[in-house]
C-alpha positions in Angstrom: 100.7 91.0 99.0 99.4 94.5 98.7 100.4 96.8 101.5 97.2 96.7 103.4 96.6 100.2 104.5 95.2 101.0 101.1 93.9 99.0 98.2 96.4 98.3 95.4 93.5 97.7 93.3 94.3 96.7 91.3 87.0 90.4 72.0 87.0 86.1 69.5 88.4 88.8 67.5 85.8 91.4 66.9 86.6 95.1 67.3 82.8 95.8 67.4 82.7 94.1 70.8 84.1 97.1 72.7 81.9 97.6 75.6 80.6 100.9 77.1 79.1 101.2 80.6 75.4 102.0 80.5 73.1 104.0 82.7 70.4 101.9 84.4 66.8 102.4 83.2 63.5 101.3 84.5 62.8 97.7 83.7 59.8 96.8 81.7 57.8 94.6 84.0 55.4 93.4 81.3 55.8 89.6 81.0 55.0 87.9 77.8 54.4 84.2 78.6 55.6 82.0 75.9 54.4 78.3 75.7 56.6 75.5 76.9 57.7 72.2 75.6 59.5 71.0 78.7 61.5 68.0 79.4 63.1 66.8 82.6 66.6 68.4 83.2 69.5 66.1 83.3 72.1 67.0 85.9 75.5 65.4 85.7 79.1 66.2 86.5 80.2 65.3 82.9 80.4 68.2 80.5 80.0 65.7 77.6 76.5 64.8 78.5 73.7 65.8 76.1 71.1 68.5 76.8 68.8 66.2 74.9 66.8 64.5 77.5 63.6 64.4 75.5 62.7 65.1 72.0 60.5 68.0 72.9 62.1 71.4 73.0 61.2 74.9 74.0 60.8 77.3 71.1 61.3 80.8 72.3 60.7 84.0 70.4 63.1 86.6 71.8 63.4 90.2 70.9 66.6 92.1 71.1 67.1 94.5 73.9 69.4 97.1 72.5 71.8 98.7 74.9 72.0 102.4 75.1 75.2 104.1 76.1 75.6 106.0 79.3 78.0 106.7 82.2 77.2 104.3 85.0 80.2 102.8 86.7 78.2 99.7 87.8 78.7 97.5 84.7 76.6 96.7 81.8 73.0 97.9 82.4 69.9 97.8 80.4 67.7 100.2 78.5 64.5 98.5 77.7 63.6 98.5 74.0 61.2 95.9 72.7 62.2 93.8 75.7 60.3 90.5 76.0 60.7 88.6 79.2 60.4 84.9 78.6 58.6 83.1 81.4 58.0 79.3 81.3 55.2 77.4 82.9 55.6 75.7 86.2 55.7 72.0 85.5 54.0 70.7 88.7 56.3 72.9 90.7 59.1 70.3 90.8 62.1 71.9 89.0 60.8 70.6 85.6 60.7 67.0 86.6 57.0 66.5 85.8 55.1 65.7 82.6 55.5 67.5 79.4 53.2 70.4 78.3 52.9 70.9 74.6 51.5 74.0 72.9 51.9 75.8 69.6 54.6 78.5 69.7 53.4 82.0 68.9 54.3 83.7 65.6 57.6 85.5 65.9 57.9 89.2 65.1 60.2 90.4 62.4 62.9 91.4 64.8 62.8 88.2 66.8 65.5 85.5 66.8 64.2 82.0 67.3 66.1 79.4 69.2 65.2 76.0 70.5 66.2 75.4 74.0 66.2 72.7 76.6 66.1 73.1 80.3 69.8 72.3 80.3 72.0 70.7 83.0 73.5 71.9 86.2 77.1 70.7 85.5 79.6 71.7 84.6 79.2 75.3 85.7 79.9 77.9 83.1 79.4 77.4 79.4 79.9 73.9 78.0 79.5 72.3 74.6 77.0 69.4 74.6 75.6 67.1 72.0 72.9 69.4 70.7 74.0 72.9 71.7 75.5 75.1 74.2 74.8 74.8 77.9 74.9 77.7 80.4 74.9 77.0 84.1 75.4 79.4 87.1 75.2 79.0 90.8 73.1 81.4 93.0 71.7 80.1 96.2 69.7 83.3 97.1 68.6 84.6 93.7 64.9 84.8 92.9 65.4 85.5 89.2 68.2 84.8 86.7 68.3 86.2 83.1 70.9 85.1 80.6 72.0 88.0 78.4 73.7 87.1 75.1 74.9 88.9 72.0 76.1 87.1 68.9 77.1 87.7 65.2 73.5 87.5 63.9 72.7 90.6 65.9 75.2 92.8 64.0 72.6 94.1 61.6 70.6 95.6 64.5 73.3 98.1 65.3 74.5 99.3 68.7 77.8 98.4 70.3 76.9 94.7 70.2 74.1 94.8 67.7 71.6 94.2 70.6 71.4 91.9 73.5 69.0 89.0 73.8 67.7 88.2 77.3 66.4 84.8 78.3 64.7 84.7 81.7 65.2 81.3 83.4 62.2 79.7 85.0 63.1 78.4 88.4 60.6 75.5 87.9 62.3 74.4 84.7 65.8 75.9 84.6 67.0 75.2 88.1 68.4 72.2 89.9 69.2 72.9 93.5 71.0 76.2 93.6 72.2 76.0 90.0 70.3 77.8 87.2 70.8 76.4 83.7 69.6 76.4 80.1 70.8 74.7 76.9 70.4 76.5 73.5 70.2 74.2 70.5 72.4 74.9 67.5 73.9 78.0 69.1 77.1 79.6 67.9 80.3 77.8 69.2 82.2 81.1 69.5 82.0 84.8 68.9 79.3 85.1 71.6 79.4 87.6 74.6 77.2 86.7 77.5 76.4 87.7 81.1 73.6 87.4 83.6 71.1 89.8 85.3 70.3 88.4 88.7 67.7 89.6 91.3 67.0 88.5 94.8 66.4 89.8 98.3 67.3 93.4 98.9 68.2 93.0 102.6 71.8 94.4 103.0 71.7 93.5 106.7 71.3 89.9 105.6 74.4 90.2 103.4 72.6 90.5 100.0 73.7 92.9 97.2 71.4 92.0 94.3 71.0 94.6 91.5 69.3 93.3 88.4 70.3 96.4 86.4 73.8 95.1 86.0 74.9 92.4 83.5 77.3 90.2 85.5 80.3 88.1 84.4 79.9 84.4 84.9 82.4 83.3 87.5 83.2 80.2 85.4 83.7 82.2 82.1 86.9 80.9 80.6 87.5 84.0 78.6 86.5 87.6 79.3 86.1 90.4 76.8 86.8 94.0 77.7 88.7 96.9 76.2 91.3 95.7 73.8 94.4 97.8 74.6 96.0 98.2 78.0 95.5 101.7 79.4 93.5 102.9 76.5 91.9 106.0 78.0 89.4 106.3 75.2 87.8 103.1 76.5 88.3 103.9 80.2 84.6 103.2 81.1 84.3 99.9 79.1 82.8 96.9 80.9 83.4 93.2 80.7 81.5 90.1 79.6 82.2 86.4 79.3 82.9 84.7 76.1 83.9 81.2 74.9 85.4 79.3 72.0 84.5 75.8 71.0 85.6 76.3 67.3 89.4 76.6 67.6 91.5 73.5 67.3 93.3 72.4 70.5 96.6 74.2 71.1 99.6 72.4 69.7 102.1 71.9 72.5 104.4 70.0 70.1 105.6 66.4 69.8 108.8 66.9 71.9 107.2 69.1 74.5 107.7 68.2 78.1 107.3 69.9 81.5 110.5 71.0 83.2 109.6 69.3 86.5 112.4 71.0 88.4 112.9 69.7 91.9 112.0 72.4 94.5 115.5 72.5 96.0 116.9 73.4 92.6 114.6 76.4 91.9 115.8 80.0 91.5 112.7 82.1 91.2 112.4 85.5 89.4 109.4 87.5 90.4 108.2 89.7 87.5 105.4 91.5 85.8 104.4 90.4 82.3 103.6 93.8 81.0 106.4 95.7 82.7 109.0 93.3 81.4 108.7 94.6 77.8 106.4 97.6 77.9 109.3 100.2 77.7 110.5 101.5 74.4 114.0 100.4 75.4 112.9 96.8 74.9 113.4 97.4 71.2 110.2 95.5 70.4 107.5 96.6 68.0 104.9 98.8 69.7 102.2 96.2 69.1 104.2 93.5 70.9 105.5 95.5 73.9 103.9 94.5 77.2 102.4 91.3 75.9 102.8 87.6 76.3 104.4 87.6 72.8 106.8 90.3 73.9 107.8 88.2 76.9 108.8 85.3 74.6 111.3 87.7 72.8 113.1 88.3 76.1 113.5 84.7 77.3 117.2 84.8 76.3 117.7 87.4 79.1 116.3 85.0 81.6 118.6 82.2 80.4 121.6 84.5 80.6 120.6 85.5 84.1 120.3 81.9 85.1 116.9 81.7 86.8 114.8 78.6 86.1 111.4 79.8 87.3 109.3 82.9 86.8 106.7 84.0 89.3 104.3 86.2 87.3 102.4 88.9 89.1 98.7 88.4 88.5 97.7 87.4 84.9 94.0 86.8 85.6 91.6 89.4 84.0 91.6 92.7 85.9 90.6 96.3 85.2 93.6 98.6 85.0 91.3 101.7 85.2 89.5 100.7 88.4 91.0 103.7 90.3 89.5 106.1 87.7 85.8 105.2 88.1 85.2 108.2 90.3 87.1 111.3 91.5 89.6 110.3 94.2 93.2 111.0 95.2 94.3 108.0 93.1 92.3 108.7 89.9 95.5 109.4 88.0 96.8 105.9 88.4 96.6 102.7 86.4 96.7 99.4 88.1 99.8 97.6 86.7 100.2 95.0 89.3 96.8 93.4 88.8 96.0 92.3 92.4 92.3 92.9 91.7 90.8 89.9 90.0 87.6 90.1 87.9 87.6 86.4 86.9 89.6 83.5 88.1 89.7 81.5 84.8 90.4 84.1 82.1 94.0 85.2 81.2 94.4 89.0 81.1 93.1 89.9 77.7 95.0 93.1 77.3 98.3 91.2 77.5 97.5 89.9 74.0 99.6 91.5 71.3 98.1 94.2 69.0 94.8 94.4 70.8 94.0 90.9 69.9 91.4 90.2 72.6 90.7 87.2 74.8 91.1 84.4 72.3 94.5 85.7 71.2 95.5 86.3 74.8 94.7 82.7 75.7 96.7 81.4 72.7 99.7 83.6 73.3 99.7 82.8 77.0 100.1 79.1 76.0 102.8 80.1 73.5 104.7 81.9 76.3 104.4 78.9 78.6 105.5 76.5 75.8 108.5 78.7 75.1 109.5 79.0 78.7 109.2 75.3 79.2 111.3 74.8 76.1 114.0 76.9 77.7 113.8 74.8 80.9 112.0 77.6 82.9 108.9 76.9 85.1 105.9 79.2 85.3 104.5 80.0 88.7 101.4 82.3 88.9 100.8 84.8 91.7 97.1 84.2 92.3 94.7 86.4 94.3 91.9 84.4 95.9 91.7 86.5 99.0 89.6 89.3 97.5 88.3 90.5 94.1 88.0 93.8 92.3 84.5 94.5 93.6 85.8 96.7 96.4 83.7 97.7 99.4 80.2 98.9 100.2 81.1 102.6 100.1 82.3 102.5 96.5 81.4 99.0 95.1 82.5 97.9 91.6 80.0 95.2 91.0 81.0 93.0 88.0 80.2 89.4 89.1 80.3 87.7 92.5 78.7 90.6 94.5 75.7 90.7 92.3 75.4 86.9 91.9 75.4 85.9 95.6 77.3 88.2 97.8 76.4 86.3 101.0 78.0 83.1 99.6 81.0 84.6 97.8 82.2 87.0 100.4 82.6 87.0 104.2 79.9 89.1 105.7 79.4 90.1 109.4 75.7 89.2 110.0 76.1 90.6 113.6 77.0 94.0 112.1 74.3 94.7 109.5 75.7 92.4 107.0 78.9 94.4 106.5 81.7 93.0 104.4 84.6 91.6 106.4 87.9 93.0 105.1 91.0 90.9 105.8 92.5 91.8 102.5 92.9 95.6 103.0 90.9 95.9 99.7 87.3 96.1 100.9 86.2 92.5 100.7 87.3 89.0 101.5 86.5 86.0 99.3 84.7 83.3 101.3 87.1 80.6 100.3 86.1 78.0 102.9 82.5 78.0 101.8 82.1 74.7 99.8 80.9 76.5 96.7 83.7 79.1 96.7 86.3 76.4 97.6 85.2 74.4 94.5 85.5 77.6 92.4 89.1 78.1 93.7 90.0 74.4 93.0 88.4 74.4 89.5 90.3 77.6 88.7 93.6 76.2 89.8 93.0 72.9 87.9 92.1 74.9 84.8 95.4 76.8 84.8 97.3 73.5 85.2 95.4 71.5 82.6 94.7 74.2 80.0 97.8 76.4 80.4 100.3 73.9 81.8 101.5 76.2 84.6 103.8 74.7 87.2 102.8 76.3 90.4 101.1 79.1 92.3 102.0 81.7 94.9 98.9 82.6 96.9 98.6 86.3 97.8 97.6 87.0 101.4 97.1 83.3 101.9 96.3 83.6 105.6 92.9 85.0 104.5 92.3 81.6 103.0 92.8 80.1 106.5 89.7 81.8 107.9 86.2 80.3 108.3 83.1 81.9 106.7 82.8 84.3 109.7 86.5 85.2 109.5 87.7 83.1 112.5 91.1 81.5 111.9 91.0 77.8 111.3 93.7 75.3 112.3 93.0 73.0 109.3 91.3 75.2 106.6 89.5 73.0 104.1 90.6 74.9 101.0 94.2 74.8 102.0 94.0 71.1 102.7 92.2 70.5 99.4 94.8 72.3 97.4 97.6 70.3 99.1 95.8 67.0 98.4 94.4 67.6 94.9 95.5 65.0 92.4 95.7 67.5 89.4 97.7 70.0 91.5 100.0 67.3 92.9 102.9 68.2 90.5 102.6 71.9 91.3 104.7 74.1 93.6 102.3 75.8 96.0 103.6 78.8 97.9 101.8 80.9 100.5 102.2 84.5 101.4 101.5 83.6 105.1 99.9 86.7 106.4 96.9 88.9 105.7 95.7 92.4 106.6 93.7 91.2 109.6 96.9 90.3 111.5 97.0 86.6 110.9 100.8 86.1 110.7 101.6 82.5 110.0 105.2 82.5 108.9 106.5 79.0 109.9 103.0 78.0 111.1 101.0 78.0 107.9 98.9 74.9 107.6 100.9 72.9 105.2 100.3 69.1 105.0 104.1 68.9 104.2 103.3 70.4 100.8 103.0 74.2 101.2 106.0 76.4 100.9 106.0 79.9 102.4 107.3 83.3 101.6 109.7 83.7 104.5 109.1 87.2 105.8 111.5 86.7 108.7 114.3 85.9 106.3 113.7 89.2 104.5 113.6 91.2 107.8 116.6 89.5 109.5 118.9 89.8 106.4 118.0 93.4 106.0 118.8 94.1 109.7 122.1 92.3 109.7 123.3 93.7 106.4 122.7 97.3 107.4 124.7 96.8 110.6 122.0 96.4 113.3 123.4 95.0 116.5 122.5 91.6 117.8 121.5 90.1 114.5 124.3 87.6 113.9 122.5 84.5 115.3 119.3 85.3 113.4 121.4 85.8 110.2 123.0 82.4 110.7 119.6 80.8 111.3 118.2 82.3 108.1 121.0 81.4 105.7 121.1 77.8 107.0 117.5 77.1 106.1 115.3 78.6 109.0 115.1 75.2 110.8 113.4 77.1 113.7 110.5 77.7 111.4 110.4 74.7 109.0 112.1 71.7 110.6 108.8 70.1 111.6 107.1 66.9 110.4 108.3 66.3 106.8 108.9 69.9 105.8 112.1 70.7 104.0 114.5 73.7 103.7 113.0 74.5 100.3 109.6 75.2 101.9 111.2 78.5 102.9 111.1 80.8 99.9 113.9 83.2 100.8 113.8 86.8 99.5 115.2 90.2 100.4 113.1 92.0 97.8 109.7 91.5 96.3 107.2 93.6 94.3 106.0 95.2 97.5 108.4 97.6 99.0 111.7 98.9 97.8 113.7 97.6 95.0 117.2 96.4 95.9 118.8 99.6 94.7 116.3 101.7 96.7 116.8 99.5 99.8 120.4 100.8 99.9 119.6 104.3 98.7 116.7 105.5 100.8 115.9 105.6 104.5 112.3 106.7 103.9 109.6 105.9 101.3 108.9 108.6 98.7 105.4 107.8 97.6 104.1 111.3 96.6 103.3 110.1 93.1 100.7 107.8 94.5 98.4 110.6 95.5 97.8 109.7 99.1 100.1 112.2 100.8 102.6 109.5 101.7 100.1 107.6 103.8 100.3 104.4 101.7 103.1 101.9 101.7 105.1 100.5 104.6 107.0 102.9 106.9 109.1 100.0 108.3 111.5 99.2 105.5 114.6 98.2 107.4 116.6 100.1 104.8 119.8 102.1 104.9 120.8 104.8 102.4 124.5 104.4 103.0 124.9 108.0 103.9 122.7 110.1 101.6 119.0 110.0 100.8 118.5 109.2 97.2 120.8 109.9 94.2 124.3 111.2 94.9 127.6 111.8 93.2 129.6 110.8 96.2 131.8 108.0 95.0 132.3 106.5 98.5 128.6 106.2 99.1 128.0 104.8 95.6 130.7 102.2 96.3 129.1 101.1 99.6 125.7 100.8 97.8 127.2 98.6 95.1 128.8 96.4 97.7 125.6 96.1 99.7 123.6 95.0 96.7 126.2 92.3 96.0 126.2 91.3 99.6 122.4 90.8 99.7 122.5 88.9 96.4 125.3 86.6 97.5 123.7 85.9 100.9 120.4 85.1 99.1 122.0 82.7 96.7 124.1 80.8 99.2 121.2 80.3 101.7 119.6 76.9 102.2 116.0 77.2 100.9 114.5 78.5 97.7 115.8 81.9 96.5 113.5 84.5 94.9 114.7 87.8 93.4 112.8 90.6 91.8 112.8 91.6 88.1 115.2 94.5 87.6 117.4 94.0 90.6 119.9 92.4 88.2 120.7 95.8 86.8 119.8 98.0 89.9 116.3 99.2 89.0 115.1 102.2 90.9 111.6 103.5 91.6 113.1 106.7 93.2 112.2 105.5 96.6 108.5 104.6 95.9 107.8 101.5 97.9 104.2 101.0 96.7 104.3 101.4 92.9 101.2 99.4 92.0 99.6 102.3 90.0 102.3 103.4 87.6 102.4 102.2 84.0 105.7 104.0 83.5 109.5 103.7 83.9 108.9 103.4 87.6 107.9 99.8 87.0 109.0 99.1 83.5 112.2 97.1 82.9 114.9 99.5 81.6 116.7 97.5 78.9 119.1 100.4 78.3 120.3 100.4 81.9 120.7 96.6 81.7 123.0 97.1 78.7 125.0 99.8 80.5 125.6 97.5 83.5 126.0 94.3 81.6 129.7 94.0 82.4 129.6 94.8 86.1 126.5 94.7 88.3 124.6 92.3 86.0 127.7 90.1 85.5 128.0 89.6 89.2 124.4 88.8 89.6 124.3 86.2 86.9 127.5 84.5 87.9 126.4 84.1 91.5 123.2 82.5 90.4 125.0 80.1 88.1 127.4 79.3 90.9 124.6 78.4 93.2 123.0 76.1 90.6 126.3 74.3 90.0 127.1 73.7 93.6 124.8 71.3 95.3 125.9 72.3 98.8 123.5 75.3 98.7 120.4 73.5 97.7 120.1 70.7 100.1 116.8 68.8 100.4 117.4 68.1 104.1 118.2 70.4 107.0 121.8 70.9 107.9 123.3 68.5 110.4 126.3 69.4 112.6 128.6 67.7 110.1 127.3 69.8 107.2 128.5 73.2 108.5 131.2 74.7 110.8 130.4 78.0 112.3 133.7 79.9 112.9 132.3 81.7 115.9 133.1 81.5 119.5 131.1 84.4 120.8 127.5 84.2 119.6 126.4 86.4 122.6 128.5 89.4 121.6 125.6 91.9 120.9 128.0 94.3 119.0 129.4 91.7 116.7 128.3 92.2 113.1 130.6 89.6 111.5 129.8 86.0 110.7 131.9 83.3 109.0 131.1 79.6 108.3 132.0 76.7 106.1 129.5 74.5 104.2 131.0 71.0 103.9 130.8 69.0 100.8 131.2 65.2 100.9 133.7 65.3 98.0 135.9 67.8 99.8 134.8 70.9 97.8 134.1 72.9 100.9 132.9 76.5 100.6 133.9 79.2 103.1 131.8 82.3 103.5 132.2 85.5 105.6 130.0 88.5 105.9 131.3 91.8 107.5 128.6 94.3 108.3 130.9 96.5 110.4 132.0 99.8 109.1 135.7 98.9 109.4 138.2 96.4 108.0 138.5 93.0 109.8 141.6 90.7 109.6 139.8 87.4 109.3 141.6 84.1 110.2 141.0 81.6 107.5 140.5 77.9 108.6 142.7 75.2 107.1 141.3 73.8 103.8 140.4 70.1 103.6 143.3 67.6 103.0 145.0 68.0 99.6 143.0 71.1 98.9 143.7 74.8 98.7 141.4 77.8 99.1 140.5 79.8 96.0 138.8 83.2 96.2 135.6 83.1 94.1 133.9 86.2 95.5 135.0 89.4 97.2 132.3 92.1 96.9 134.8 94.8 97.7 136.6 94.2 94.4 135.8 95.9 91.1 134.3 93.9 88.3 135.5 91.4 86.9 137.4 90.5 90.1 134.4 90.6 92.4 133.5 87.2 91.1 135.9 84.8 89.4 134.1 81.5 89.0 137.3 79.4 88.6 138.8 81.0 91.7 141.9 83.0 92.4 144.7 81.1 94.3 147.1 82.4 96.9 144.8 82.7 100.0 146.9 83.0 103.1 146.1 82.3 106.8 144.2 85.6 107.1 142.1 87.7 104.8 141.6 91.5 105.1 137.9 92.1 104.7 136.6 95.6 103.8 133.6 97.2 105.6 130.3 96.1 104.3 131.7 93.3 102.2 131.5 89.5 101.9 133.8 86.8 100.5 133.3 83.2 99.2 136.3 80.8 99.1 136.1 77.4 97.5 138.4 74.4 98.4 139.9 72.9 95.3 
């Protein structure tokens, strides 16, 4: 989730394909009609079907429209040079289903490129390889004209950033089936092509339309997207984006012994992380060409294994524009979007996470290598996906790259009772219209693509409550897209996790429509644990409810404890270190005068705001971080921790760090090394302890016989102490106690099970390595003196 007060906005291997934004020029309206050899279109859901429906073809002479450079921020726009618009004849006005017209093709000029085309087919959407060529298909219900724009290797000799762009105007009477526009080009290159569309239509904003034919738009179904090659390369700040494809490469080799981890949900320990930030810092020790890339990630998998997590939840890895804040002067124009919650395309992996500026093909290949390596290490891959909004912003400062210009009224929620204004339930200017059938199918096809093509294991849906709204924004009890995801056969093996709120106030924690499949980020877990640990009064009962699986929220129908994704820290908000070091956010670096980010952090600085040399305060902070981590890892449900908390990463109190490609967000490998033997050691040992003790990861809710609460006074508002025992059928009971008071407590220890003794495994008040001794320390008496702000774990052996 992005904190909603402000937007977190968030090639084929050819260097020549760098794209510059262009200034719109007047469009040459002269139409040269070229003769037609038309055949009936063949529409099918199978991508394998041929474009060859009849032997007759359309022979088109097309002149290159060279693109001139300029400074427009609206995308790729045209300068008309020798532009020839191709217009085909109307075959009896019946979407090209009539008889065939045959005429002699005109003589092509010297600069023309001749292709033979067929009307093409409506499915599959996007670009597909068919028997006799390459098929292009795009949906637009309200468009009145669609022009396919392509550039390819043969155009290199013509100069310009692409060597010219060819434009094919599609005839609605020939190249259209229903609301899908399509064309098939015979013997067209199988790769190394950049393409997009110019689309025109009604200009009525009050009806929800935003057509602008000066912009070359990205195909929503493009499987790869080409943009600038290097992340944060300010020399290419104004570059644009186009779709591309590759039918030449061999299928990726997943290996003979490859298998999916298929980890049961109740065994997951999730590590939320950012691909680039994981290795971008110089301290990673990696070659500069590899830092911040999918390949760099592979180099650091041993760290994940040592930590003990078995699932990574990757912040967005779909193509996004890291320079989107810098398109115009504004208070945030110094920032670079490093979190990526600003999707340009839902199928293409982020191309600038390829190593060495390798571009989209290399990014796709290296992403698969990363997944394969993680799976080989027994680690699942969950993607944080953003289907609630796109990069295209709002009507005040739109950033039109695709959906807005293709069919705004379909792809986005618009308020037709308020002059067609965009509805904004995302906090980012627009809301994707996910319960419209066309958009729902886009979402489903995108998810299936990531599962079948990239073998990912699950998805976390950003601001998922926005997906629970109808096309007019009204909340739905049974949202079609949420149900379809839950019931989809291809997605059936996937973990599906909702962030069950949005920026329109639709808070659905414990109530998210789920069909017994959806898990949820448990925001109440986060809030209640923070309140209890910092010593708020009256929180003991809530703390007990949360660590025992939040049955008040999830014990309905066939839902399980693991449908609660428990977390104290996520990418939004404070890091764990900052949670115990700051009472207030410190977001000045974000450029918004401290107005961004949450003001309600439920944090406690332990006695001093920010950094201090006071050893007493530092000791409390250390204990508190351990207390939070222990509570998280012993709770029923699915634990999730944030990258960097294992060494105590700080953002110096910034609780909304989406726009900093610096040490604020980058993993600090030097700090990890410095804290390997204390803070990090505690974190990894607690994780491994959870994973080796089944009592913490039950797949059913606790019964009375599973837990004993050592508590006779639940109603004592001032009590900030809780002790309980999780019972194990084999007698390996585990006793836990948490003291959030600011004084010592002499705790009575219950008798251990028959023929067993208590061994101390954890006491967060002790220095490393005594703070956790996995084999346990004997000699536990009938009482235990617990320090302020500390916790203990005893195991019966």
